[in-house]
N, C-alpha and C positions, 0 to 999 in steps of 0.2 A: 433586841430586835427593833429596828426603827419603825416608825409609823408607816412609812412607804412600803417596807418589806412585809409588814403585817397585812397591809391592804392588798398587795400583790398576791400574797399567799391565800387570803380569803377569796379573792377574785378567781384565782386558779382553781381552788377547791369547788367553788360554785359552778364554774364552767365545766369541770369534770363531772360533777353530779348531774348537771343538765344534759351533758352528752350521753351519760349512762341511761338517763331517763328516756331520752329520745331514741336510743338504740333499739332496734326491733328485737323481740324475743322469739327465738325459734319455736319454743313450745307453744306460744300463743298463735303464731302463724300456722303451726301444724293443726291446732285444735279449733281455731276460729277464723282463719284467713287473715287478710290484711286490711279489711274494711274498705277496700277500694276495688272490689269486684273479683278478687282472687278467693276462691273457695278454700276451706280447710283441707290440708293435705290428707288428714285422717279419713275424709269421706271416701277416698279410694284406697289409701294405703293402710287403713285400720289404725285404731288408737295406739297400738303398740308398735306401729311401723312394720308389721309383719306382712302387709299386703293382703290381697284377696286372690287366692289361687284360682278359684272358679271363673273369675272375671279377667284373669291375666294381669292383674295389677301387682307389681313386684314388691318384694321386701326391700325396705330402705334401711331399716335398723341395722346398725353395725357395718354399713358399707363405708369405704374410705371417704373422708370429707372432700378431698380434692376431686375424686371421681364424681361425687354427687354434685359438686359445684360446677364441674365441666358439663355434666349432662343438662343442668338447668340452662347454662349458657347456650348449649347446642340446640336445645329445644327452641330457645328464643330466636336464634339466628337461622334456624331452618336446616341445619346440617343433620339433625335428628328429627324426623317427622312423626308427630302424633297429634291427632286432632284435639285430644283432651289436654295434653301437657303444654302445647304451644301457647295458648292464651294464658295459662297459669304462669309459666316461666316469663312470658313477656310482661305480665302484670306485676311481677316482683321487681323491686329495685335491686341494685347490686348488693347493698348491705342486707337486704332481706334474703337474698339468695345465700349469702354467706351464713346468715343466722340459721336458716333452714338446714343447710348442709351440715353445719356444726352440730345442730341438735340431733339429727338422725344418726350421724356418725357415732355419737356417744351413747345412743340407746343400745341396750343389750339385745342380742339376737333372741327373739321369742322362742319359747319351747312350744313346738307344734307337733301334731301327729302327722307323720310322713305318710304319703299315699302308698298304695300297694306297689311292690317292686315290679319291674318289667318282667316279661316272660324270659325264660332262660336264653332263648335264641337272640332276642333283642338285647338282653343284658350283655351277652357275650360280644355282640357287635359293638355296642356302646362302649364297653370297657376297652375293647381293642382300639377304637377311635380315640378314646380319652387318654390312654396310656402309651399307645404306639403310633397312632396316626395311620395314614395310608400313603406310604412313601412312593408307591407305584404311580400315584397321581400328584406327587409333590405336596402332600398334605401332612403337616406336622401334627403331633399329638396335642390335644387340648391342654394337657397339663404342662406343656412346655411354656405356655404363657400364663395359664390360670392356676398353676401349682397343683401338687398332688391332691386328689380328691376334690378339685375345683374350689379350693379354699381362698383363691385370689392371691395376686402378687402385686404389691405396690399400689399406686394410685391409678394406673391405667388399665390393669387387668383385674376386673372385679370378681368377687366370688360367684360361682355358678351353683355351688352346692346349696340345696335347700330352697332355691327359687322354684316357682311352679313350672311344671312341664309346659303349660300353655304359654306362659311368659317367655320361656327359653325358645320354644318353637316359633313364637311370633317374632322374636328378635332375629333368629337365623333367617327367617323368610324376609324380614326387613333388610338385612344385609344383602341377601340375594337380589332383591328387587330394587336396591338403591335408595329405599326410603330412609335407611340409616347409613350414614357415610362419615361418621366421626371417629373412626378407629385410627390408631397410630399406624402410619405407613400402609394403610388400606389392608392390614393383615386379615381382618375379619371378612371383608368383602371377598378376598381371594379364597379363604377357607370355605366360607358359606357357599360360594359358587361351585365348589367341588363336591358338595353333599347332595345326596339323593333324598327324596321324601322319606324313604325308609331310614336313612341315616339320621335325619333330623328328628324323626319320631323316637328313635332308639336313644339318641344321646340326650334329648330333652327329658325323657322319662327317667333315664339313669341318673342324671345329675339332680333331678327333683327329689330323689330318695337318698341322696348322700347327706350325711350330717353337716349342718351349717356351722357347727362349732366343734373344736377338738375335744374328744373325750379324754379322760385321764389315761386310758390305755394307749391312745394314739399320740399323746403329747411327747415331744422329744425329751 
């Protein structure tokens, strides 16, 4: 190998190492923030990414990377409104958003104690909405987009199972009120607009107690 090739090889290796050193680390951002005004993600979403049910902060662990990345973009551009998340998302660079999304997508779904199930009447209503919809009002079943049991489908239809009832209820109200408008083809705005308060309470409570991961018995 000529001296020139050796020099180019060494230079390239040094540049690659420098790039890796400068690349943001998702775990560090989650635990410590970015040092430029953005607080640690774990302050709201917990150390394991499981969220805080009582406060309505959602689980991030195990959600699709592309979905998480899009939500950060949407918080920053205002198509999804949240007073806490907008300054956080706006304070992250593009590469930092990539790093955070990749980090949480790879985290395992935490094992948590599920809340008490909804009453029989509410559970029956919720299961009907989840699996059959209400076609008399042109409302499809939740699982047609979010999959059986609310396990999620692809990068645009996130898991509902195992998210807290408060978070799910807050999001359905946000769709209704136009505070959230970042859905594909305005599907969720349309669906949420056809739900009553009783519907929202029932479906939120029902999905909150569905298992967030497949059990051995339920795996295909």
